[in-house]
N, C-alpha and C positions, 0 to 999 in steps of 0.2 A: 570437404567437410573437416572440422577440427573438433575434437572433444575439449569442451569447456570445463566439465567437471565430471569425473567417472562414477560418482555416487551422489545422485540427487534425489529428492523427494518426487516420485513419478507423477503424482496427480495433482500437485500444487502448480497452477499457471506460473510461467515465467514472465519477465518484462524485459525490455530492451530500449535503449535511447542512443542517440549519437551526441556526444559532447564535442567541444573544441579540441579535445585530445584524442577522439575516436569513440567507437562503440563501447557501451558498458551494458552488461546483462545483470539482472537480479534474479535470484531464485532461491528456493529453500533447499539448502544443503542437507545431507544426511550422513552422519558420521558413523563409524563402526559401532559406536556406543549408542546409536539411535538419538542423537541430539540433533534436532532439526531447526537450526537457526537460519536466518536469512543472510545469504552471501552475495557479494558482487565479484565480477571479473571484468577486466578491461582487455581490449585488444590493443596491444602495443608492439610496434614493429612487425606486425603480421602475425604474432603469436598471441594466444590468450594468456594473461597472467594467472598465477595461482589464485584461487578465489580466496576472499577473506570475509569475515562477519561483519556486517554493518554494526552489530552489537552483540555482545556474548549474553544472550537471554538464557542460554542453557536449557532450553525446552527439551526435555527427553520424552519421546512418545514413540511406541512401536507401532505406529500407524500413520497413514498420511492424512493430515487434516484438511486437505483440499482447500487451501487458503493461502494463495500466493501473494507476493509483494507487488507494489506498483512503484514506478520511478518516472520522474520528469527531470528535463535537462534544459539549460539555457546557457550556452557557451561553456564555461567551466563549472557553473553552478549545477548542483544536482540535489534532488529531493528523493528520498526513498521512504515509503510508508509500508508498514506490515503489522501482521497480527502474531501474538504469541499467547500461549496459555501456560507459560512457566509458573510453577507453583500452584497449579490447577485454578489460575485467575485468567480470564480472557481479557486481554488488553490490546489496544491498538496504538501504534507509535509512529512517529515521523523523525528522520534525522537528515541533516543538511550536510553537504560537502561542498566546499569552494575550490576544490582542486581535481575536478572531474572524477571523484570516487576514489582517489588515492587515501584520503583520510575522511572521517565523519566526526561531527560533533555529537554531543551527548543526546541520547534520544529524548523526545518529548511526547508526553501522553496525549493522545487524540480524544479518547472517550472519557466519560465521567463515571461510568458504572461498570457493567459488564459488557465488553465488546464481543461481537460475533465476527468481527473482522470484515473480509471481502472489500479491501481498501482501494481507493483510487487517489491520485494526487496530480496537482498541476502547479507549476511555479508561476509567480506573478512578477511583473516588471520590477517591482521594488524589492525583490529578493525574498519576500515571504512566500507562503504556498497555501493553497486551499486543499483540503483533504476531505474525502468522503469515506464513510464506514458505516457498518451496521452495528447498532448498539441495543442490547436488550434493557429496556427500562419500562416501568409502569405496567409490567405484564405482557408487553408486546415488544416485538422487534421493530426498530425504525431506521430508516435510511437518513443519516445526518451528515452535514458538512460543517467545518469550521476552518477559519483562518489561523495560520500559526506563522510567527516570525522566528529569525534565528536566535533572538534574545529569550525565547521561550514564551513571549506574550501570545496569548490565545484569545480569540473572539469567543463570544457565546455560541454554542452549538445551534445550528438551524435544522429543524426537523423537516425533511423533504417529503416523506411519505411513511405510513405504517406498512410493514411487510409481514408476510406470513412467516411462520416459524420454519426452520429447516432449510435445505438446500434449494427448494423451489424458489426462494427469494432471489437466487442468482447473484450475479456480481454487478451492483449498480456502477454506473460509469458517469464521469463528469469531464468537461472540457471547458476552457475559457475562450470566449469569442466576443469581440467587440465590447469589452469591459463587463461581460455578463457570464454567468454560469450557464451551461447547457447541460442538463442531466437526463440520463436514461435509466430505467429500471424495469424489472418484470413484476408483474401482479396477476394474481388469479382473479377471474370473473367467472364464477360457477365453475364449469369444467374447461374453461378455456383459459390459456395463458396469454397475456398481452404485454406488449412493450409499451411503456408510458414515458412520455418526455415532458420537460418542463424548462422554462427559463427563469433564472433567479438572480438577484443582486449578489454580488460577491460580499461575504460577511466582512464587516468592519471591526 
């Protein structure tokens, strides 16, 4: 065992991928001042590098938001998606790296209104990525996906399903398979919680 970071947000899920340069982990860091931004660390020469922020959101919160990042890799290409409520505004972002997480480009907004987060992300062969997130819009929470490329071009968001409010909505997940999106999420049916799945076209 090796310590990657000795002060992290305990309840936010972590994410890990293997790049052409080796493993990369993404997690919500916790500074001594309770700033909880998303960091990455890389395994290089058998040791974990000091973690660094994907972006300095400066979200200061003396509690765990239970809202971790997602990461996808293809060779040295890397995409990280995350949630922040810095400035008391819920937002979801994505940032790309072309050097296996050594550096990241400017973050790009995923949601159009008030994000709840619970993100997921998958890189596509052309270098763009499709990301999933929960957004509060029209009086309800919705599981949405959209495609983003490194220039900042975004597709229109596609609503996959309406979700219940609160943490019962879980963490929707997506994967790319045979040129389509495979999606999974939880939903309540009376007193029963179900896992639902769907196949959808990749947003253009």
